[in-house]
PAZAPA-4460 file (N, C-alpha, C; in steps of 0.05 Angstrom, whole numbers, plus 32768, in hexadecimal, padded with zeros to 4 digits):
% residues 304
    n_x    n_y    n_z   ca_x   ca_y   ca_z    c_x    c_y    c_z   seq   type   mol
   8DF6   8A87   86DF   8DF1   8AA3   86E4   8DFD   8AAA   86FF     1      M     A
   8E0E   8ABE   8700   8E1B   8AC7   8718   8E07   8AD6   872A     2      K     A
   8E0E   8AD8   8744   8DFC   8AE6   8756   8DF7   8B03   874D     3      D     A
   8E0C   8B11   8743   8E09   8B2D   873B   8DF5   8B2F   8724     4      E     A
   8DF7   8B1C   8711   8DE4   8B1B   86FB   8DC7   8B16   8704     5      Q     A
   8DC5   8B03   8716   8DAA   8AFC   8721   8D9F   8B15   8730     6      I     A
   8DB0   8B21   873F   8DA8   8B39   874F   8D9D   8B4F   873C     7      Y     A
   8DAB   8B54   8727   8DA3   8B69   8714   8D89   8B61   8706     8      R     A
   8D86   8B47   8700   8D6E   8B3D   86F3   8D56   8B40   8705     9      D     A
   8D58   8B38   871E   8D42   8B3B   8731   8D3B   8B58   8736    10      I     A
   8D4F   8B69   8739   8D4B   8B85   873D   8D3B   8B91   8725    11      K     A
   8D43   8B8A   870D   8D36   8B95   86F5   8D19   8B8C   86F4    12      R     A
   8D14   8B72   86FA   8CF9   8B68   86FA   8CE7   8B75   870F    13      R     A
   8CF3   8B79   8727   8CE4   8B87   873C   8CDD   8BA4   8734    14      L     A
   8CEF   8BB1   8728   8CEB   8BCD   871F   8CD4   8BCE   870A    15      D     A
   8CD4   8BBB   86F7   8CBF   8BBA   86E3   8CA4   8BB4   86F0    16      I     A
   8CA4   8BA0   8702   8C8B   8B98   870F   8C7F   8BAF   871F    17      Y     A
   8C90   8BBF   872B   8C86   8BD5   873C   8C7C   8BED   872C    18      Q     A
   8C7E   8BEC   8712   8C72   8C01   8702   8C53   8BFF   8704    19      R     A
   8C49   8BE7   870A   8C2C   8BE2   870B   8C23   8BDB   8728    20      D     A
   8C34   8BCC   8736   8C2D   8BC3   8751   8C42   8BCD   8765    21      I     A
   8C39   8BDC   8779   8C4B   8BE6   878E   8C53   8BD0   87A1    22      E     A
   8C6C   8BD1   87A9   8C77   8BBE   87BD   8C84   8BD0   87D3    23      L     A
   8C73   8BDB   87E4   8C7D   8BED   87F9   8C92   8BE1   880B    24      P     A
   8C91   8BC7   880F   8CA4   8BBA   8821   8CC0   8BBB   8818    25      G     A
   8CC5   8BC0   87FE   8CE0   8BC1   87F4   8CE5   8BDC   87E6    26      I     A
   8CD8   8BF1   87F0   8CDA   8C0B   87E4   8CF4   8C19   87EA    27      S     A
   8D02   8C10   87FF   8D1C   8C1C   8805   8D33   8C09   87FD    28      D     A
   8D4A   8C13   87FA   8D61   8C04   87EF   8D68   8BEC   8800    29      V     A
   8D68   8BEF   881A   8D71   8BD9   882C   8D5E   8BC1   882B    30      E     A
   8D44   8BC7   882C   8D31   8BB1   882C   8D30   8BA3   8811    31      S     A
   8D32   8BB2   87FC   8D33   8BA7   87E1   8D4C   8B95   87DD    32      E     A
   8D62   8B9F   87E7   8D7B   8B8F   87E5   8D78   8B75   87F4    33      H     A
   8D6C   8B75   880C   8D69   8B5D   881C   8D56   8B4A   880E    34      C     A
   8D40   8B55   8802   8D2D   8B44   87F4   8D3A   8B36   87DC    35      F     A
   8D4A   8B45   87CD   8D57   8B39   87B5   8D6B   8B24   87BE    36      I     A
   8D79   8B29   87D3   8D8D   8B15   87DD   8D7E   8AFB   87E6    37      R     A
   8D68   8AFE   87F3   8D59   8AE7   87FB   8D4D   8AD8   87E3    38      Q     A
   8D45   8AE7   87CF   8D3B   8ADA   87B6   8D51   8ACA   87AA    39      F     A
   8D69   8AD5   87A9   8D80   8AC7   879D   8D86   8AAD   87AC    40      I     A
   8D86   8AAF   87C7   8D8B   8A97   87D7   8D76   8A81   87D2    41      D     A
   8D5D   8A89   87CF   8D47   8A76   87CA   8D4A   8A6A   87AE    42      S     A
   8D51   8A7B   879B   8D56   8A71   8780   8D6D   8A5D   877F    43      Y     A
   8D82   8A62   878D   8D99   8A50   878D   8D93   8A35   879A    44      K     A
   8D80   8A35   87AE   8D78   8A1C   87B9   8D69   8A0A   87A5    45      R     A
   8D5A   8A17   8794   8D4D   8A08   877E   8D61   89FE   876A    46      I     A
   8D74   8A10   8763   8D89   8A09   874F   8D9A   89F2   8759    47      K     A
   8D9F   89F1   8773   8DB0   89DC   877F   8DA5   89C0   8779    48      Y     A
   8D8B   89BD   877B   8D7F   89A2   8775   8D84   899B   8758    49      I     A
   8D81   89AE   8746   8D86   89A9   8729   8DA3   89A1   8725    50      N     A
   8DB5   89AE   8733   8DD1   89A7   8731   8DD7   898B   873B    51      L     A
   8DCB   8983   8751   8DCF   8969   875C   8DC7   8953   8748    52      L     A
   8DB2   8958   8739   8DA8   8944   8726   8DBC   893F   870F    53      K     A
   8DCF   8952   870B   8DE2   894F   86F5   8DFC   8942   86FF    54      T     A
   8DFF   893E   8719   8E18   8934   8725   8E18   8915   8727    55      R     A
   8E30   890A   8728   8E33   88EE   872D   8E34   88E9   874B    56      N     A
   8E1D   88E5   8758   8E1B   88E4   8775   8E25   88C9   8780    57      L     A
   8E32   88CA   8797   8E3C   88B3   87A4   8E25   88A2   87AE    58      D     A
   8E26   8888   87A8   8E10   8876   87B0   8E0C   8874   87CE    59      A     A
   8E22   887A   87DD   8E20   887A   87FA   8E0D   8890   8805    60      E     A
   8E07   88A3   87F4   8DF5   88B9   87FC   8DD9   88AF   8802    61      R     A
   8DD2   8897   87F8   8DB7   888C   87FE   8DB7   8878   8814    62      K     A
   8DCE   8874   8821   8DD0   8862   8838   8DCD   8871   8852    63      N     A
   8DB7   886E   8860   8DB3   887E   8878   8DC6   8878   888F    64      P     A
   8DD5   8862   888C   8DE9   885B   88A1   8E05   8863   8898    65      N     A
   8E06   8874   8883   8E20   887F   887A   8E23   889C   8885    66      S     A
   8E3B   88A4   8889   8E41   88BF   8892   8E38   88D4   887E    67      E     A
   8E38   88CC   8864   8E32   88E0   884F   8E15   88DE   8845    68      I     A
   8E04   88CF   8853   8DE7   88CE   884B   8DDB   88E9   8848    69      Y     A
   8DCC   88ED   8833   8DBD   8906   882F   8DA3   88FF   8822    70      D     A
   8D8C   8906   882D   8D72   88FD   8823   8D6C   8907   8807    71      P     A
   8D75   891F   8800   8D70   8929   87E5   8D81   891B   87D0    72      I     A
   8D9A   8917   87D7   8DAC   8907   87C6   8DA0   88EC   87C2    73      H     A
   8D97   88E0   87D9   8D8C   88C5   87D8   8D73   88C4   87C6    74      A     A
   8D62   88D8   87C8   8D4A   88D8   87B8   8D51   88D9   879A    75      S     A
   8D65   88E9   8793   8D6D   88EA   8777   8D79   88CF   876E    76      I     A
   8D8A   88C3   877F   8D96   88A9   8778   8D81   8893   8775    77      L     A
   8D6E   8892   8787   8D59   887E   8785   8D47   8883   876C    78      H     A
   8D42   889C   8766   8D33   88A2   874D   8D43   8899   8735    79      L     A
   8D5D   889D   8734   8D6D   8894   871E   8D6D   8876   871B    80      N     A
   8D69   8868   8732   8D68   884B   8732   8D4C   8841   872B    81      D     A
   8D39   8853   8728   8D1E   884B   8721   8D0D   8844   8739    82      G     A
   8D17   8849   8752   8D09   8842   876A   8CFA   885B   8774    83      N     A
   8CE2   8860   8768   8CD3   8878   876E   8CCA   8879   878B    84      I     A
   8CC1   8862   8795   8CB7   8862   87B1   8CCD   886B   87C5    85      N     A
   8CE5   8860   87C1   8CFB   8867   87D4   8D04   8884   87D0    86      E     A
   8D02   888E   87B7   8D09   88A9   87B1   8CF5   88BC   87C0    87      S     A
   8CDB   88B6   87BE   8CC7   88C6   87CC   8CCA   88C4   87EA    88      V     A
   8CD1   88AC   87F3   8CD4   88A6   8810   8CEA   88B8   881C    89      W     A
   8D00   88BB   880E   8D16   88CC   8818   8D0D   88E9   881A    90      N     A
   8CFD   88F2   8808   8CF3   890E   8809   8CE0   8911   8820    91      I     A
   8CCE   88FE   8824   8CBC   88FF   883B   8CCC   8900   8855    92      L     A
   8CE0   88F0   8858   8CF1   88F0   8870   8CFF   890B   8873    93      L     A
   8D08   8916   885D   8D16   8930   885E   8D03   8946   8868    94      Y     A
   8CEA   8946   885E   8CD7   895B   8866   8CCD   8956   8882    95      V     A
   8CC8   893D   8889   8CBD   8937   88A4   8CD1   893F   88BA    96      H     A
   8CEA   8936   88B7   8CFE   893A   88CC   8D0C   8955   88C9    97      F     A
   8D10   895D   88B0   8D1F   8976   88AB   8D3D   8972   88B0    98      G     A
   8D4C   8987   88AC   8D69   8987   88B1   8D6F   8999   88C8    99      K     A
   8D79   898E   88DE   8D7E   899D   88F6   8D99   89AC   88F3   100      N     A
   8D9A   89C4   88FD   8DB3   89D5   88FA   8DCB   89C8   8908   101      S     A
   8DC6   89B8   891D   8DDC   89AB   892B   8DE0   898E   8924   102      R     A
   8DCB   897F   8925   8DCD   8962   8920   8DC9   895A   8903   103      S     A
   8DC4   896E   88F2   8DC0   896A   88D5   8DAB   8954   88D0   104      K     A
   8DB2   893E   88C3   8D9F   8929   88BC   8DA0   8912   88D0   105      Y     A
   8DAA   8918   88E8   8DAD   8902   88FC   8D93   88F4   8902   106      G     A
   8D7D   8903   8905   8D64   88F6   890C   8D59   88E5   88F5   107      L     A
   8D5B   88EF   88DD   8D53   88DF   88C6   8D63   88C5   88C5   108      I     A
   8D7D   88C7   88C7   8D8F   88B0   88C5   8D88   889C   88DB   109      K     A
   8D82   88A5   88F3   8D7C   8893   8909   8D63   8883   8904   110      A     A
   8D4E   8890   88F9   8D35   8882   88F3   8D37   8872   88DA   111      V     A
   8D3E   887F   88C4   8D40   8872   88AA   8D54   885B   88AB   112      Y     A
   8D6B   8860   88B8   8D80   884C   88BA   8D7C   8837   88CF   113      G     A
   8D65   8839   88DD   8D5E   8825   88F2   8D75   8822   8906   114      K     A
   8D80   8839   890E   8D96   883A   8922   8DAD   8827   891B   115      L     A
   8DB4   8827   8901   8DCB   8818   88F8   8DC6   87FC   88EF   116      G     A
   8DAD   87F4   88EF   8DA6   87D8   88E6   8DA9   87D5   88C8   117      A     A
   8DAC   87BC   88C0   8DAF   87B6   88A3   8D95   87BA   8895   118      H     A
   8D7F   87B1   88A2   8D65   87B3   8895   8D58   87CE   889C   119      D     A
   8D61   87E2   888F   8D58   87FE   8894   8D3A   8800   888F   120      I     A
   8D2E   8816   8899   8D12   881B   8895   8D0D   8827   8879   121      W     A
   8D12   8817   8865   8D0D   881F   8849   8CEF   8820   8845   122      S     A
   8CE7   882B   882E   8CCB   882C   8827   8CBE   8811   882A   123      W     A
   8CC9   87FC   881D   8CBD   87E1   881D   8CBD   87D6   8839   124      D     A
   8CD2   87DA   8848   8CD4   87CE   8863   8CC0   87DA   8876   125      N     A
   8CBE   87F4   8876   8CAB   8801   8889   8C8E   87FE   887F   126      I     A
   8C8A   87FF   8865   8C6F   87FC   885A   8C63   87E1   8860   127      N     A
   8C74   87CD   885F   8C6A   87B1   8864   8C6A   87AA   8881   128      N     A
   8C76   87BB   8892   8C79   87B4   88AE   8C74   87CD   88C0   129      N     A
   8C5E   87DA   88BA   8C59   87F3   88C8   8C55   87F0   88E6   130      L     A
   8C48   87DA   88EE   8C45   87D4   890A   8C60   87CF   8918   131      A     A
   8C72   87C2   890A   8C8C   87BD   8915   8C9C   87D7   8918   132      D     A
   8C98   87E9   8904   8CA5   8803   8906   8C9B   8813   891E   133      F     A
   8C81   8812   8922   8C75   8820   8939   8C81   8816   8953   134      Q     A
   8C83   87FC   8956   8C8F   87F0   896E   8CAC   87F8   8971   135      Q     A
   8CBB   87F6   895B   8CD8   87FD   895B   8CDC   881A   8963   136      W     A
   8CCC   882B   8958   8CCE   8848   895E   8CC9   884D   897B   137      L     A
   8CB4   8841   8986   8CAC   8844   89A2   8CC2   883B   89B5   138      D     A
   8CCF   8824   89AD   8CE3   8818   89BF   8CFE   8827   89BD   139      E     A
   8D02   8836   89A8   8D1D   8841   89A4   8D1D   8860   89A3   140      N     A
   8D08   886D   89AD   8D06   888A   89AB   8D1E   8897   89B9   141      I     A
   8D25   888F   89D0   8D3B   889B   89DF   8D55   889B   89CF   142      A     A
   8D5C   8884   89C4   8D74   8882   89B4   8D73   8892   899B   143      E     A
   8D5C   8891   898E   8D58   88A0   8975   8D5C   88BE   897A   144      I     A
   8D51   88C8   8990   8D54   88E5   8997   8D71   88ED   899C   145      K     A
   8D81   88DA   89A5   8D9D   88E0   89AA   8DAD   88E6   8991   146      S     A
   8DA1   88DF   897A   8DAF   88E2   8960   8DA9   88FD   8953   147      H     A
   8D95   890B   895C   8D8F   8925   8950   8D73   8930   8957   148      G     A
   8D6D   8946   894A   8D53   8953   894F   8D46   895A   8934   149      N     A
   8D2C   8961   8936   8D1D   896A   891F   8D29   8985   8915   150      F     A
   8D25   898B   88FC   8D2E   89A5   88F1   8D1C   89BC   88FB   151      G     A
   8D24   89D4   88F6   8D16   89EC   8901   8CF9   89ED   88F8   152      N     A
   8CF3   89E7   88DF   8CD8   89E8   88D5   8CC7   89D1   88E0   153      H     A
   8CD3   89BD   88EC   8CC5   89A5   88F5   8CC7   89A2   8913   154      R     A
   8CCD   89B8   8921   8CD3   89B6   893E   8CBB   89AF   894F   155      K     A
   8CA3   89B0   8944   8C8B   89A8   8954   8C83   898B   894E   156      Y     A
   8C93   897C   8940   8C8E   8960   893A   8C98   894F   8952   157      Q     A
   8C8F   8936   8952   8C97   8925   8969   8C9B   8909   895F   158      S     A
   8CAD   88FB   896D   8CB1   88DE   8968   8C9E   88CD   8978   159      L     A
   8C90   88D8   898B   8C7F   88C9   899D   8C68   88BC   898E   160      K     A
   8C63   88A3   8994   8C4F   8894   8986   8C33   88A0   8989   161      I     A
   8C2D   88AA   89A1   8C12   88B5   89A5   8C0E   88D2   899D   162      G     A
   8C23   88DF   8993   8C21   88FB   898B   8C11   88FE   8971   163      A     A
   8C00   8913   8970   8BF0   8918   8959   8C00   891C   8940   164      R     A
   8C17   892A   8943   8C29   892F   892C   8C42   891E   892F   165      S     A
   8C3E   8906   8938   8C55   88F4   893C   8C5F   88E8   8922   166      G     A
   8C77   88DE   8923   8C84   88D2   890B   8C74   88BA   8901   167      T     A
   8C6B   88A9   8913   8C5B   8892   890A   8C41   889A   88FC   168      F     A
   8C33   88AE   8908   8C1A   88B7   88FC   8C1F   88C3   88E1   169      Q     A
   8C35   88D2   88DE   8C3B   88DE   88C4   8C40   88C8   88AF   170      T     A
   8C50   88B5   88B6   8C57   88A0   88A3   8C3E   888F   889C   171      F     A
   8C2F   8888   88B0   8C17   8878   88AB   8C03   8886   8899   172      Q     A
   8BFF   88A0   889E   8BEB   88AF   888E   8BF5   88B2   8871   173      S     A
   8C0F   88B5   886E   8C1A   88B8   8853   8C16   889E   8843   174      F     A
   8C1D   8887   884F   8C19   886E   8841   8BFC   8869   883A   175      F     A
   8BEA   8871   884C   8BCE   886E   8847   8BC5   887F   882F   176      N     A
   8BD0   8897   882D   8BC9   88AA   8818   8BD2   88A1   87FD   177      L     A
   8BE8   8892   87FB   8BF1   8888   87E2   8BEB   886A   87DE   178      V     A
   8BDB   8860   87F0   8BD2   8844   87EE   8BEB   8831   87ED   179      N     A
   8BFF   8838   87FC   8C18   8828   87FF   8C2A   8827   87E7   180      N     A
   8C23   8835   87D1   8C35   8835   87BA   8C31   884F   87AB   181      D     A
   8C46   885F   87AA   8C45   887A   879E   8C3E   8879   8781   182      F     A
   8C4C   8868   8772   8C47   8866   8755   8C2A   885E   874F   183      N     A
   8C20   884B   875D   8C04   8842   8758   8BF1   8858   875E   184      S     A
   8BF6   8867   8774   8BE5   887E   877B   8BE5   8893   8764   185      F     A
   8BFD   889A   875A   8BFF   88AE   8745   8BF0   88A5   872C   186      I     A
   8BF0   888B   8726   8BE3   8881   870E   8BC5   8883   870F   187      S     A
   8BBA   8887   8727   8B9D   8889   872A   8B93   88A6   8725   188      T     A
   8BA6   88B9   8724   8B9F   88D5   871F   8B99   88D9   8702   189      I     A
   8B83   88E7   86FB   8B7B   88EB   86DF   8B92   88F7   86CE   190      P     A
   8B95   88ED   86B5   8BAA   88F6   86A4   8BA9   8914   869F   191      V     A
   8B91   891F   869D   8B8F   893C   8697   8B9A   894D   86AE   192      E     A
   8B9A   8942   86C6   8BA6   8950   86DD   8BC4   894D   86DC   193      I     A
   8BCE   8935   86D7   8BEB   8931   86D6   8BF8   893F   86BF   194      R     A
   8BE9   8947   86AB   8BF4   8954   8693   8BFB   8972   8699   195      A     A
   8BF0   897D   86AE   8BF5   8999   86B5   8C04   899A   86CF   196      D     A
   8C1D   89A2   86CF   8C2E   89A1   86E7   8C23   89B1   86FE   197      K     A
   8C15   89C7   86F8   8C0A   89D8   870D   8BF1   89CB   8719   198      Y     A
   8BE0   89C1   8708   8BC7   89B4   8711   8BCE   899A   8720   199      L     A
   8BE3   898C   8717   8BEC   8974   8723   8BF6   897A   8740   200      F     A
   8C06   898F   8743   8C10   8997   875D   8BF8   899E   876F   201      F     A
   8BE5   89AD   8766   8BCE   89B5   8776   8BBE   899D   877F   202      D     A
   8BBA   898A   876D   8BAB   8971   8774   8BBA   8962   878A   203      F     A
   8BD4   895F   8788   8BE3   8951   879C   8BE4   8960   87B6   204      L     A
   8BE6   897B   87B4   8BE6   898B   87CD   8BCC   8986   87DC   205      Y     A
   8BB5   8987   87CF   8B9B   8982   87DC   8B99   8967   87E8   206      S     A
   8BA7   8954   87DC   8BA6   8938   87E6   8BB9   8935   87FE   207      H     A
   8BD1   893F   87FC   8BE5   893A   8811   8BE3   894D   8829   208      F     A
   8BD1   8960   8829   8BCC   8970   8841   8BC1   895E   8857   209      V     A
   8BB9   8946   884F   8BAF   8932   8863   8BC5   8922   8870   210      N     A
   8BDE   8927   8869   8BF4   8919   8877   8BF4   8923   8894   211      I     A
   8BF2   8911   88A7   8BF1   8919   88C3   8C0B   8927   88CB   212      Q     A
   8C09   893E   88D7   8C20   894D   88E0   8C2D   895F   88CB   213      G     A
   8C22   895E   88B2   8C2C   8970   889D   8C19   8987   889A   214      F     A
   8C24   899F   889D   8C14   89B7   8898   8C1A   89C2   887C   215      G     A
   8C12   89DB   8877   8C15   89E7   885D   8C32   89E5   8853   216      R     A
   8C45   89EE   8863   8C60   89EF   885A   8C6C   89D4   8854   217      L     A
   8C66   89C0   8865   8C71   89A5   8861   8C67   8999   8847   218      A     A
   8C4D   899B   8842   8C42   8991   8829   8C4E   899F   8811   219      V     A
   8C4F   89BA   8813   8C5A   89CA   87FD   8C77   89C2   87F8   220      F     A
   8C88   89C0   880D   8CA4   89B9   8809   8CA7   899C   87FE   221      D     A
   8C97   898A   8808   8C98   896E   87FF   8C92   896C   87E1   222      F     A
   8C7D   8979   87D8   8C76   8977   87BC   8C89   8986   87AA   223      L     A
   8C93   899D   87B4   8CA7   89AC   87A4   8CC0   899B   87A0   224      C     A
   8CC9   898D   87B5   8CE1   897C   87B3   8CDB   8964   87A0   225      M     A
   8CC4   8959   87A1   8CBC   8944   878E   8CBF   894E   8772   226      V     A
   8CB7   8966   876D   8CB9   8972   8753   8CD5   8979   874B   227      G     A
   8CE4   8985   875E   8D00   898D   8757   8D12   8975   8753   228      K     A
   8D0F   8960   8762   8D1F   8948   875E   8D18   893B   8743   229      V     A
   8CFF   893E   873A   8CF8   8933   8720   8CE7   891A   8722   230      G     A
   8CDC   8914   873A   8CCB   88FC   873D   8CB1   8900   872D   231      I     A
   8CA6   8918   872F   8C8E   891F   8720   8C92   893B   8714   232      L     A
   8C85   8940   86FE   8C86   895A   86F2   8C70   896B   86FE   233      E     A
   8C76   8977   8715   8C63   8988   8723   8C71   89A2   872C   234      I     A
   8C62   89B7   872F   8C6C   89D0   8738   8C55   89E1   8743   235      E     A
   8C5A   89EF   8759   8C44   8A00   8764   8C3E   8A18   8753   236      P     A
   8C25   8A1F   8750   8C1D   8A37   8741   8C15   8A4E   8753   237      N     A
   8C1B   8A4B   876D   8C17   8A60   8780   8C28   8A5A   8798   238      S     A
   8C2D   8A6D   87AA   8C3E   8A67   87C2   8C30   8A58   87D8   239      P     A
   8C16   8A53   87D5   8C07   8A43   87E8   8C0A   8A4E   8805   240      Y     A
   8C06   8A68   8808   8C07   8A74   8822   8BF0   8A6B   8833   241      L     A
   8BF6   8A66   884D   8BE2   8A5F   8860   8BDF   8A75   8874   242      G     A
   8BDB   8A6E   888D   8BD9   8A82   88A2   8BF3   8A87   88B1   243      N     A
   8C08   8A7B   88A7   8C23   8A7E   88B3   8C37   8A81   889D   244      E     A
   8C50   8A7B   88A2   8C65   8A7D   888E   8C6A   8A9A   8886   245      G     A
   8C6B   8AA0   886C   8C72   8ABB   8863   8C5A   8ACF   8862   246      P     A
   8C46   8ACB   8872   8C2F   8ADD   8873   8C37   8AF9   887A   247      I     A
   8C46   8AFB   8891   8C4F   8B16   889A   8C60   8B24   8885   248      N     A
   8C72   8B14   8879   8C83   8B1F   8864   8C74   8B29   884C   249      G     A
   8C60   8B1A   8844   8C4F   8B22   882D   8C3F   8B3B   8834   250      T     A
   8C35   8B3D   884C   8C27   8B55   8855   8C3A   8B6D   8854   251      M     A
   8C53   8B69   885D   8C67   8B7F   885D   8C6E   8B86   8841   252      L     A
   8C72   8B73   8830   8C7A   8B78   8814   8C65   8B89   8805   253      L     A
   8C4C   8B82   8809   8C36   8B91   87FB   8C28   8BA6   880C   254      F     A
   8C32   8BA9   8825   8C26   8BBB   8838   8C08   8BB7   8839   255      D     A
   8C00   8B9E   883F   8BE4   8B96   883E   8BDD   8B86   8856   256      S     A
   8BC4   8B89   885F   8BB9   8B79   8875   8BA4   8B66   886A   257      T     A
   8BA6   8B5F   8851   8B93   8B4E   8844   8B93   8B32   8850   258      A     A
   8B7F   8B22   884A   8B7D   8B06   8853   8B92   8AF5   8845   259      K     A
   8B9A   8ADF   8852   8BAF   8ACE   8846   8BA9   8AC6   8829   260      P     A
   8B90   8AC1   8822   8B89   8AB9   8807   8B90   8ACF   87F3   261      R     A
   8B8B   8AE8   87FB   8B91   8AFF   87E9   8BAF   8B03   87E8   262      D     A
   8BBD   8B00   87FF   8BDA   8B03   87FF   8BE7   8AEF   87EE   263      L     A
   8BDC   8AD7   87EE   8BE6   8AC1   87DD   8BE4   8ACA   87BF   264      N     A
   8BCD   8AD6   87B8   8BC9   8ADF   879D   8BDC   8AF6   8796   265      D     A
   8BE2   8B08   87A9   8BF5   8B1E   87A4   8C10   8B12   879C   266      F     A
   8C19   8AFF   87AC   8C34   8AF3   87A8   8C34   8AE3   878E   267      L     A
   8C1E   8AD5   8789   8C1C   8AC6   8770   8C1E   8AD9   8758   268      K     A
   8C10   8AEF   8759   8C10   8B02   8743   8C2C   8B0C   873E   269      H     A
   8C3A   8B11   8753   8C56   8B1A   8751   8C67   8B05   8743   270      M     A
   8C64   8AEC   874B   8C73   8AD7   873F   8C6C   8AD3   8722   271      G     A
   8C52   8AD3   871C   8C48   8ACF   8700   8C52   8AE5   86ED   272      D     A
   8C53   8AFD   86F7   8C58   8B14   86E5   8C75   8B1D   86E5   273      N     A
   8C84   8B17   86FA   8CA0   8B20   86FB   8CB5   8B0A   86F8   274      A     A
   8CAE   8AF2   8701   8CC2   8ADD   8703   8CB9   8AC2   86F8   275      F     A
   8CA5   8AC1   86E7   8C9A   8AA7   86DE   8CAF   8A94   86D2   276      R     A
   8CC4   8A9E   86C5   8CD7   8A8D   86B8   8CEC   8A82   86CC   277      D     A
   8CEB   8A8A   86E5   8CFC   8A7E   86F9   8CF0   8A63   8702   278      Y     A
   8D01   8A4E   8704   8CF6   8A34   870C   8CEB   8A34   8728   279      P     A
   8CD5   8A28   872C   8CC8   8A26   8746   8CC6   8A42   8754   280      F     A
   8CBE   8A55   8744   8CBE   8A71   874E   8CAC   8A75   8766   281      V     A
   8C96   8A66   8768   8C84   8A69   877F   8C91   8A5F   8799   282      M     A
   8CA2   8A4A   8797   8CB1   8A42   87AE   8CC7   8A56   87B5   283      Q     A
   8CD3   8A61   87A0   8CE8   8A75   87A4   8CDC   8A8D   87B4   284      I     A
   8CC4   8A96   87AB   8CB8   8AAD   87B8   8CAF   8AA6   87D5   285      L     A
   8CA4   8A8F   87D8   8C9B   8A87   87F3   8CB3   8A86   8806   286      E     A
   8CC8   8A7A   87FD   8CE0   8A78   880E   8CEE   8A93   8812   287      D     A
   8CEF   8AA2   87FC   8CFB   8ABD   87FD   8CED   8ACF   8811   288      C     A
   8CD3   8AD1   880F   8CC4   8AE3   8820   8CC5   8AD9   883D   289      V     A
   8CC4   8ABF   8841   8CC5   8AB4   885C   8CDF   8ABB   886A   290      C     A
   8CF5   8ABA   885B   8D0F   8AC1   8867   8D13   8AE0   8869   291      N     A
   8D0A   8AEE   8855   8D0D   8B0B   8854   8CFE   8B18   886C   292      W     A
   8CE7   8B0E   8873   8CD7   8B1A   8888   8CE5   8B18   88A4   293      Q     A
   8CF8   8B05   88A6   8D06   8B02   88C0   8D1A   8B19   88C4   294      K     A
   8D23   8B25   88AF   8D37   8B3B   88B1   8D35   8B4B   8897   295      S     A
   8D20   8B5B   8894   8D1B   8B69   887B   8D2E   8B7F   8874   296      P     A
   8D3D   8B89   8888   8D50   8B9F   8883   8D6D   8B98   8886   297      M     A
   8D72   8B7F   888E   8D8E   8B77   8893   8D90   8B5A   8889   298      D     A
   8D9D   8B56   8872   8D9F   8B3C   8865   8DAC   8B27   8877   299      Y     A
   8DA0   8B10   887A   8DAB   8AF9   8888   8DA7   8AE0   8878   300      K     A
   8DBB   8ACF   8877   8DB9   8AB6   8868   8DAA   8AA2   887A   301      L     A
   8D95   8A97   8870   8D86   8A83   887E   8D88   8A68   8870   302      F     A
   8D88   8A52   887F   8D89   8A38   8873   8D6E   8A32   8867   303      G     A
   8D6D   8A21   8852   8D54   8A1B   8845   8D4E   89FE   8845   304      G     A
***
């Protein structure tokens, strides 16, 4: 589907939705245009992952000491190899460190690749030697920092061992939450929960909010990527708005000063009734509104 076709489709759906529900934030041509463009960008980010899964990816993409390493490519490749733990591990690294606009994946590569060592900090290596990782991280922080920085959404994270939202604390808490094996942890979840992709997502969201240093957005992004890559059949049934993120944009869109819980319901209702057949529509809306609120009258392309 070309951008022009998607644009017309979104515009048509918004027009139909507004017959019953007013959206004052996009009542003028400029703001509506910007909103639709941001929706398209968010949709294409979802579509990109589906496209990657159909490609013959270079095996070097999963080598953190390669110039072409990419954590999402790596996750797909490890999943194709049947290595679920390493697939999940690459997504956790991706969400924790983020992608920096300048250094790209330099920080992930420095940590995951163990600064060029042969015995990288793979799932098995770090899981079985967490104390060694803690010592290695503490001793090499200065050199690791020289390779890159955290991404924009993760700019308040820290590599310092004693930091509350430090890398070691994040990793340690995650391994504790899955009892050191992701597959085994998933198998303990009741079948009736796993049978419903929305209920399954919500169950995991409630569980993983306990990852040290992960807030609403990090947990949401982590689980959405687990679902999009295909590790688990999960999908959010709401945008999971908290007290930050696209709250201001949702208030602007609906011209409302309602509480976050109600704003979440407003955006969910819009997704359910206007765009339910779009894949991962709740993430599309969350991402769309978050970017749209930064420049509601003047379209700007934002990285996702």
